[in-house]
C-alpha positions in Angstrom: 3.7 -9.1 -6.8 5.1 -10.8 -4.3 6.0 -14.8 -4.1 3.9 -16.9 -1.5 5.6 -18.3 1.4 5.0 -22.0 1.6 3.5 -21.6 4.9 0.8 -19.1 3.4 0.3 -21.7 0.5 -0.1 -24.4 2.9 -2.8 -22.5 4.8 -4.6 -22.0 1.2 -4.4 -25.6 0.8 -6.4 -26.5 4.0 -8.9 -23.9 3.3 -9.6 -24.9 0.3 -10.2 -28.2 1.7 -12.3 -27.1 4.7 -14.5 -25.7 2.0 -15.3 -28.9 0.4 -17.6 -29.5 3.4 -19.5 -26.4 4.3 -20.9 -28.0 7.2 -17.5 -27.6 8.8 -18.0 -24.0 8.6 -19.7 -22.4 11.6 -21.3 -19.0 12.1 -18.5 -18.0 14.3 -15.9 -18.4 11.6 -17.6 -15.6 9.4 -15.9 -13.5 12.1 -13.0 -15.0 14.0 -10.5 -15.2 10.9 -11.7 -11.9 10.0 -10.5 -10.4 13.7 -7.6 -12.1 13.6 -6.2 -10.7 10.4 -7.7 -7.1 11.7 -5.5 -7.8 14.9 -2.2 -8.8 12.9 -2.4 -5.8 10.7 -3.1 -3.3 13.5 0.1 -4.9 15.2 1.9 -4.0 11.9 0.8 -0.5 11.5 1.0 0.2 15.2 -2.3 1.3 15.8 -4.2 -0.1 19.1 -7.7 -0.2 17.5 -8.3 -3.0 15.4 -12.1 -2.0 14.8 -10.6 1.1 12.5 -9.4 -2.0 10.1 -11.4 -3.1 7.1 -10.9 -5.8 4.4 -11.0 -4.7 0.8 -10.6 -6.6 -2.3 -8.2 -3.9 -4.1 -6.8 -0.3 -3.4 -9.4 1.0 -6.0 -12.2 -0.4 -3.6 -10.4 1.5 -0.5 -10.0 4.6 -2.5 -13.5 4.6 -3.6 -14.8 4.3 0.2 -12.9 7.6 1.1 -14.0 9.4 -1.9 -17.3 8.5 -1.3 -17.2 10.4 2.2 -15.7 13.6 1.2 -17.2 16.7 0.0 -15.4 19.7 -1.7 -16.3 23.2 -2.5 -15.9 24.8 -5.9 -12.1 25.8 -6.4 -10.9 23.4 -3.4 -7.8 21.1 -4.4 -6.8 17.6 -3.9 -3.3 17.0 -4.3 -1.9 14.0 -5.7 1.8 13.2 -7.4 3.1 12.7 -10.8 2.7 9.3 -12.0 1.1 8.0 -9.3 -0.7 4.3 -9.7 -4.1 4.9 -11.7 -6.1 3.4 -8.5 -5.0 6.4 -6.7 -5.8 8.9 -9.4 -9.3 8.0 -11.3 -11.5 8.3 -8.0 -9.5 11.7 -7.1 -10.5 13.0 -10.6 -13.9 11.9 -10.5 -14.4 13.8 -7.4 -12.6 16.8 -8.2 -14.8 16.9 -11.7 -18.1 16.5 -9.9 -17.5 19.3 -7.5 -15.5 21.6 -10.0 -12.7 21.4 -7.3 -8.8 21.4 -8.7 -6.8 18.4 -8.8 -3.5 19.3 -8.4 -0.6 17.1 -9.7 2.7 17.6 -8.4 5.3 16.8 -10.8 8.5 15.1 -10.3 11.7 17.4 -10.4 13.6 17.8 -13.2 16.7 18.0 -11.1 19.7 16.1 -9.7 18.2 15.9 -6.3 14.8 14.6 -6.7 13.8 13.1 -3.5 14.4 16.3 -1.7 12.9 18.8 -4.1 9.8 16.5 -4.7 9.1 16.6 -0.6 9.6 20.4 -0.5 7.2 20.8 -3.5 4.6 18.7 -1.7 5.1 20.5 1.5 4.7 24.0 -0.8 1.7 23.0 -1.8 -0.5 22.1 1.1 -2.1 25.6 1.6 -5.6 26.1 3.1 -7.6 25.6 -0.1 -5.9 21.9 -0.3 -8.8 19.6 1.3 -7.0 16.4 0.7 -3.5 15.0 0.0 -3.7 11.4 -1.6 0.0 9.7 -1.9 2.0 6.6 -1.2 4.9 6.4 1.2 7.4 5.4 -1.8 6.7 6.1 -5.3 5.7 2.9 -7.1 7.6 3.9 -10.2 11.2 4.5 -8.6 10.7 4.2 -4.8 11.3 7.8 -4.1 10.8 8.0 -0.1 8.2 10.7 1.1 8.3 12.3 4.6 4.9 11.5 5.7 5.4 12.7 9.0 6.2 16.4 7.8 3.5 16.3 5.1 1.1 14.9 7.6 1.7 17.8 10.1 1.1 20.3 7.6 -2.0 18.5 6.5 -3.4 19.0 10.0 -2.2 22.6 10.3 -4.3 23.6 7.1 -7.4 21.2 8.0 -6.7 18.9 4.9 -7.0 14.8 5.0 -4.2 12.5 4.4 -4.9 9.2 2.6 -2.0 7.1 2.0 -1.4 4.0 -0.2 0.8 1.5 1.6 0.9 -0.9 -1.1 4.3 -0.4 -2.0 5.9 -0.2 1.5 3.7 -1.5 4.3 5.4 -4.8 5.3 8.8 -3.8 4.2 9.2 -0.4 5.4 8.2 0.6 9.1 4.9 2.4 9.2 3.2 3.5 12.3 -0.2 5.3 12.6 0.7 6.7 15.9 3.4 8.8 14.1 2.3 9.5 10.7 -1.4 9.8 11.3 -3.1 9.4 8.6 -6.8 9.7 7.8 -6.6 6.6 5.9 -4.1 3.7 4.6 -5.0 1.6 2.1 -3.2 -1.6 1.1 -3.5 -4.3 -1.4 -2.1 -7.6 0.3 -0.4 -9.2 -2.9 2.9 -6.8 -2.8 4.9 -6.4 0.4 2.5 -8.0 2.6 3.1 -11.4 1.1 -0.4 -12.4 0.8 -2.8 -13.5 -2.0 -4.2 -11.3 -4.7 -7.9 -9.5 -4.3 -7.4 -9.4 -0.6 -6.3 -6.0 1.1 -6.8 -4.3 4.1 -7.5 -0.3 5.2 -7.3 1.6 8.2 -9.8 4.4 8.8 -9.2 7.1 11.0 -11.7 9.1 13.0 -12.7 11.2 10.4 -14.5 8.2 8.7 -15.9 6.9 11.9 -19.9 7.6 10.8 -19.4 7.6 7.1 -21.3 5.9 4.3 -20.1 2.6 2.9 -20.0 2.1 -0.9 -22.1 -1.3 -0.4 -24.5 -2.4 1.9 -24.0 -6.2 3.0 -25.4 -7.9 5.9 -22.4 -8.4 7.7 -21.7 -5.1 8.2 -25.0 -4.5 10.2 -25.1 -4.0 13.8 -25.8 -7.6 15.5 -24.9 -9.6 12.3 -23.4 -12.4 14.4 -27.1 -13.3 15.3 -28.1 -15.5 12.1 -31.4 -16.4 13.1 -32.1 -12.7 13.7 -30.7 -11.4 9.8 -34.2 -10.9 9.0 -34.7 -8.1 11.3 -33.3 -5.4 9.3 -31.0 -3.3 11.4 -30.3 0.6 10.2 -26.9 0.5 12.7 -23.6 -0.6 11.4 -21.0 -2.5 13.2 -18.9 -0.3 15.4 -15.4 1.6 13.9 -14.3 0.6 10.0 -16.4 -2.7 10.0 -19.0 -0.8 7.7 -16.2 -0.3 4.9 -15.4 -4.0 4.6 -16.3 -5.2 1.2 -18.9 -7.9 1.1 -18.0 -11.3 1.5 -15.2 -10.3 3.6 -15.2 -13.5 5.6 -13.2 -15.2 2.5 -12.3 -18.4 3.9 -9.6 -18.9 1.8 -7.7 -15.4 1.3 -8.3 -14.2 4.8 -6.3 -16.8 6.9 -3.5 -16.5 4.0 -3.1 -13.0 4.3 -3.3 -13.3 8.1 -0.6 -16.3 7.8 1.8 -13.8 5.7 1.7 -11.0 7.8 2.3 -13.5 11.0 5.7 -14.2 9.3 6.3 -10.5 8.8 5.6 -9.7 12.4 7.9 -12.6 13.3 10.8 -11.3 11.4 10.4 -7.7 11.9 10.1 -5.1 9.2 13.1 -3.4 10.6 14.8 -6.5 9.7 13.4 -6.7 6.1 15.1 -3.2 6.0 18.0 -3.9 7.2 18.8 -6.8 5.1 17.8 -5.3 1.9 20.0 -2.6 2.7 23.1 -4.7 3.5 22.4 -6.6 0.1 22.0 -3.8 -2.0 24.7 -1.2 -0.7 28.0 -1.8 -2.2 26.3 -2.7 -5.8 24.7 0.6 -5.9 27.5 2.4 -5.2 29.4 0.5 -8.3 26.2 1.0 -10.4 26.6 5.1 -9.5 30.0 5.1 -10.2 29.5 3.4 -13.8 27.2 6.3 -14.4 23.7 5.2 -13.4 21.3 7.6 -11.7 20.0 6.3 -8.1 18.2 8.2 -5.8 20.5 9.2 -2.3 19.7 6.8 0.7 17.9 9.7 2.7 15.1 9.5 -0.3 14.7 5.8 -1.0 13.7 3.0 0.6 16.2 -0.4 0.4 13.4 -2.8 -0.7 12.3 -0.8 -3.8 14.0 1.8 -5.5 14.9 3.0 -9.2 18.0 2.8 -11.1 17.9 5.4 -14.2 20.3 5.0 -17.2 22.3 8.0 -18.2 21.5 7.6 -21.7 17.8 6.8 -22.1 18.3 5.6 -25.6 20.4 2.4 -23.6 17.2 1.1 -22.0 16.0 -1.3 -24.7 19.3 -2.7 -24.6 19.6 -3.2 -20.7 16.0 -4.6 -20.8 16.7 -7.2 -23.1 19.9 -8.3 -21.6 18.1 -8.4 -18.2 15.3 -10.9 -19.6 18.0 -12.9 -21.3 19.7 -13.5 -17.9 16.2 -14.6 -16.6 16.4 -11.6 -14.0 13.0 -10.4 -12.6 12.9 -6.7 -12.5 10.3 -3.9 -13.7 10.7 -1.1 -16.1 8.4 2.0 -15.0 9.1 4.9 -17.3 12.8 5.4 -17.7 13.7 3.6 -14.3 14.7 0.0 -13.9 12.8 -0.8 -10.7 14.5 -3.4 -8.3 12.7 -5.0 -5.4 14.8 -7.2 -3.2 13.4 -9.2 -0.3 14.5 -11.5 2.4 14.1 -14.3 -0.6 17.2 -12.8 -2.2 21.0 -13.1 -1.7 24.4 -12.0 -2.8 24.6 -14.2 -5.8 21.3 -12.7 -7.0 22.7 -8.9 -6.8 26.0 -10.0 -8.3 24.1 -11.3 -11.1 22.3 -8.2 -11.6 25.1 -6.0 -11.4 26.9 -8.3 -14.1 24.4 -7.9 -16.0 23.9 -4.1 -16.1 27.8 -3.4 -15.9 28.7 -5.9 -18.9 
């Protein structure tokens, strides 16, 4: 979970104060800030169609929306990854069970070249029986980087959908809809988008243009801008992915906060974030590798999120205690010490971590 920028915090305070006097909230406000957020996110992921963006409260909501609009045949396959985050697993388990389809879990290779071998295993598993590949850009446990452009091309070759959970990457690692061409991109806002909890964004591609939302709310219906006519019930939906947005999507506090956060990211540039993190950690990772720690090669990991594995797993609890005693914030995921540097870190932070791990 990222910290909040001071400017994001200030936008939140101002939004709370505005809610004190509801007469200051106009019908237009139900749409204007939502549209600003969609435009900002569209720029971040390089898509010219903000109408394909929906507002969601969580990744599980976005994945549930996806699975509601997918029908399988008995024996068809859905591919997910080993140790995938639970929100990107349970809906697929339910869907494949319902249709007597097969949920294929691509295991993490037990090799010295995990990134290369894992990508290869995914590509080799995509055949004509595969109808969906659902995965992240970087793995949430250790930051393994996946070659989404190649995987997307293979999916399209066999007629499979590619669903991407971008929570661990979008905002800190470049993601280009025009290059990767996913069928859906689901992102929580509280991590690399630097936003508040319970506010996320999702891109839905052409496959979902005429799909069914998981809830029916007033604002996703055609001409919902006409408040006086809301009781004239309308079977049509707003255009694009508007239909998939959560009820009460016009969250007058969280929406402007997330938009402010993304505006800052756009001003910095995602490439700048990756470059800064790379400069920050490269020398230290070399020293840790020399000391026996296992770290994925640069080609198959990101610079903003990656795992450091201990050669002797029995030492992990001891190292975890040292890290906590030194007041260093990391995540332990399986046998990986997961590190997540960002612009708020500097060389003194990295030195403190290095001294802790090498002591």
